[in-house]
C-alpha positions in Angstrom: 0.1 0.0 0.0 1.2 3.5 -0.9 0.6 6.5 1.4 0.4 9.7 -0.5 0.8 13.0 1.1 -2.2 14.3 2.9 -0.8 16.9 5.3 -2.5 20.0 3.8 -6.1 18.6 3.7 -6.6 20.3 7.0 -5.3 23.6 5.7 -7.6 23.5 2.7 -10.6 23.0 5.0 -9.7 26.1 6.8 -9.6 28.3 3.7 -12.7 27.0 2.0 -15.3 29.6 1.3 -18.8 29.3 2.8 -20.4 27.6 -0.2 -22.5 24.5 -0.2 -19.6 22.3 -1.1 -17.4 23.4 1.6 -19.5 21.5 4.2 -19.5 18.4 2.0 -15.8 18.5 1.6 -15.3 19.0 5.3 -17.5 15.9 6.0 -15.5 13.9 3.5 -12.3 15.1 5.2 -13.4 14.1 8.7 -14.5 10.8 7.4 -11.1 10.3 5.7 -9.2 11.0 8.7 -11.3 8.7 10.8 -10.8 5.9 8.3 -14.4 6.0 6.9 -13.3 6.0 3.3 -16.8 5.2 1.9 -18.1 8.3 3.4 -15.2 10.3 2.2 -15.9 9.1 -1.4 -19.6 9.8 -1.1 -18.9 13.3 -0.1 -16.0 14.0 -2.5 -17.0 12.3 -5.7 -19.8 14.8 -6.6 -17.5 17.7 -5.8 -14.7 16.1 -8.0 -17.1 15.6 -10.9 -18.2 19.1 -10.6 -14.7 20.3 -11.0 -13.9 21.2 -7.4 -10.2 20.9 -7.0 -10.0 19.6 -3.4 -12.6 17.0 -4.1 -10.5 15.9 -7.1 -7.4 15.7 -4.9 -9.4 13.6 -2.4 -10.5 11.2 -5.0 -6.9 10.9 -6.2 -5.8 10.0 -2.6 -8.5 7.2 -2.4 -7.6 5.6 -5.6 -3.8 6.0 -5.3 -3.8 4.4 -1.9 -6.7 1.9 -2.3 -8.6 3.5 0.5 -12.2 2.2 0.5 -11.8 1.2 -3.3 -9.5 -1.0 -5.1 -6.2 0.7 -5.8 -6.5 2.1 -9.3 -3.6 4.1 -10.8 -5.5 5.1 -13.9 -8.2 6.8 -11.8 -5.6 8.2 -9.4 -3.8 9.8 -12.3 -7.1 11.1 -13.6 -8.1 12.9 -10.4 -4.6 14.1 -9.5 -4.2 15.3 -13.1 -7.4 17.3 -13.0 -6.5 18.9 -9.7 -2.9 19.4 -10.6 -4.0 21.2 -13.8 -5.9 23.6 -11.6 -2.7 24.3 -9.6 -3.3 22.0 -6.6 0.2 21.7 -5.2 -0.1 18.3 -3.4 -1.8 16.8 -6.4 1.2 18.0 -8.5 3.6 16.5 -6.0 1.7 13.2 -5.9 1.4 13.2 -9.7 5.2 13.6 -9.8 5.7 10.6 -7.5 3.6 8.5 -9.8 5.7 9.5 -12.8 8.9 9.0 -11.0 7.9 5.5 -10.0 6.1 4.5 -13.2 2.8 3.9 -11.3 0.0 3.8 -14.0 2.2 5.5 -16.5 5.6 4.8 -18.2 8.3 5.9 -15.8 9.5 9.4 -16.6 12.0 11.5 -14.8 11.2 14.5 -17.2 7.5 14.4 -16.2 8.4 13.9 -12.5 10.7 17.0 -12.8 7.9 19.0 -14.4 5.3 18.2 -11.6 7.9 18.4 -8.7 8.9 21.8 -9.9 5.4 23.2 -10.0 4.7 21.7 -6.5 8.1 22.8 -5.1 7.4 26.4 -6.2 4.2 26.4 -4.2 6.1 25.3 -1.0 5.6 21.5 -0.8 8.8 20.5 0.9 8.5 16.9 -0.1 8.6 18.0 -3.7 11.5 20.4 -3.0 13.6 17.6 -1.6 12.7 15.3 -4.5 13.6 18.1 -7.0 16.9 18.7 -5.2 17.8 15.1 -5.5 16.9 15.1 -9.2 19.3 18.1 -9.7 21.9 16.6 -7.5 21.9 13.3 -9.3 21.1 14.4 -12.8 17.8 12.6 -13.2 15.4 14.3 -15.6 17.6 17.4 -15.6 21.1 18.2 -16.1 23.2 17.8 -13.0 23.2 21.1 -11.2 24.4 21.3 -7.7 23.6 24.9 -7.2 19.9 24.2 -8.1 20.1 21.1 -5.7 21.4 23.3 -2.9 18.7 25.8 -3.6 16.0 23.3 -3.1 17.5 21.5 -0.1 18.0 24.9 1.6 14.5 26.1 0.9 13.0 22.8 2.2 15.2 23.0 5.4 14.2 26.6 5.8 10.6 25.6 5.6 11.1 23.0 8.3 12.1 19.7 6.6 14.8 18.3 9.0 16.1 15.8 6.6 16.8 18.5 4.0 19.2 20.1 6.4 21.3 16.9 6.6 21.2 16.5 2.8 22.3 20.2 2.4 25.3 19.6 4.7 26.2 16.4 2.8 25.9 18.1 -0.6 28.2 21.0 0.6 31.1 18.5 1.0 30.9 18.0 -2.8 30.6 21.7 -3.8 33.0 24.5 -4.5 32.7 27.8 -2.6 31.3 29.4 -5.8 28.7 26.7 -6.3 27.6 27.0 -2.6 27.3 30.8 -3.0 25.3 30.4 -6.2 22.9 27.9 -4.5 22.4 30.2 -1.5 21.7 33.1 -3.8 19.0 31.2 -5.6 17.5 29.9 -2.3 17.5 33.5 -0.9 15.8 34.9 -3.9 13.2 32.3 -3.8 12.5 32.8 -0.1 12.2 36.6 -0.7 9.8 36.1 -3.5 7.7 33.6 -1.4 7.7 35.4 1.9 4.1 34.5 2.5 4.9 30.8 2.4 7.8 31.2 4.7 5.6 33.2 7.2 3.2 30.3 7.5 5.9 27.8 8.6 
C-alpha cells in the first residue's frame, strides 16, 4: 500500500469559502481522517465531478492508496491530473511521484521533474527535496548542484529536518562558488515567497 501526502487537507478545509460544497468537503475530510473512506468518497465524488479541486485531490488519494476502493492508478492519475492542472500543489507532487515510479504511466524523470517543480514552487517540501535530489543526481535534468542546494536549503528553511542533513552532505561536494550560487538562488526564492515562509 502506498501512502500519498495528505498533510494539507486540514489547511484546505480552513480556507474553503462558505459555499454549499465546503461543508461536503469537510464531511469527507473528517471521514477520511477517521478511516471511513466510503463516506469520504460519497462526499468528495460529486465535488470532484463538478470540477472542485480539493474533491478531485481527495478522489486521487483514495484511488492511489486503495482506501475504500481497489487501488487504481488510472483513476488516481485522472483525479490528481485534474487537480494538478488547476494548480493544486499536493496533487502536483503526488502526480510527480507516480511519474517518478512509473505507477500507472511509463516511468518518466522528465514528467516527474515538471510536476515536482510546480509543487516545489508552491512550498511543498517533499517536492522540494525530491527536486533537489533530481538536480543533485542528474535525473530528468542536467546535474546542477547549485539548483540542488537551492531546493534543499528552501526545504530546510521551511522545516524539513532531513533536507538540512542533505544540504550539509551536498556542501562537501561543492565548491565555494557553487555554494554561493545555490544560496543566492535559495535566498531569492525565499524573498519572492515570503508568504509561504511566514506560514511555517
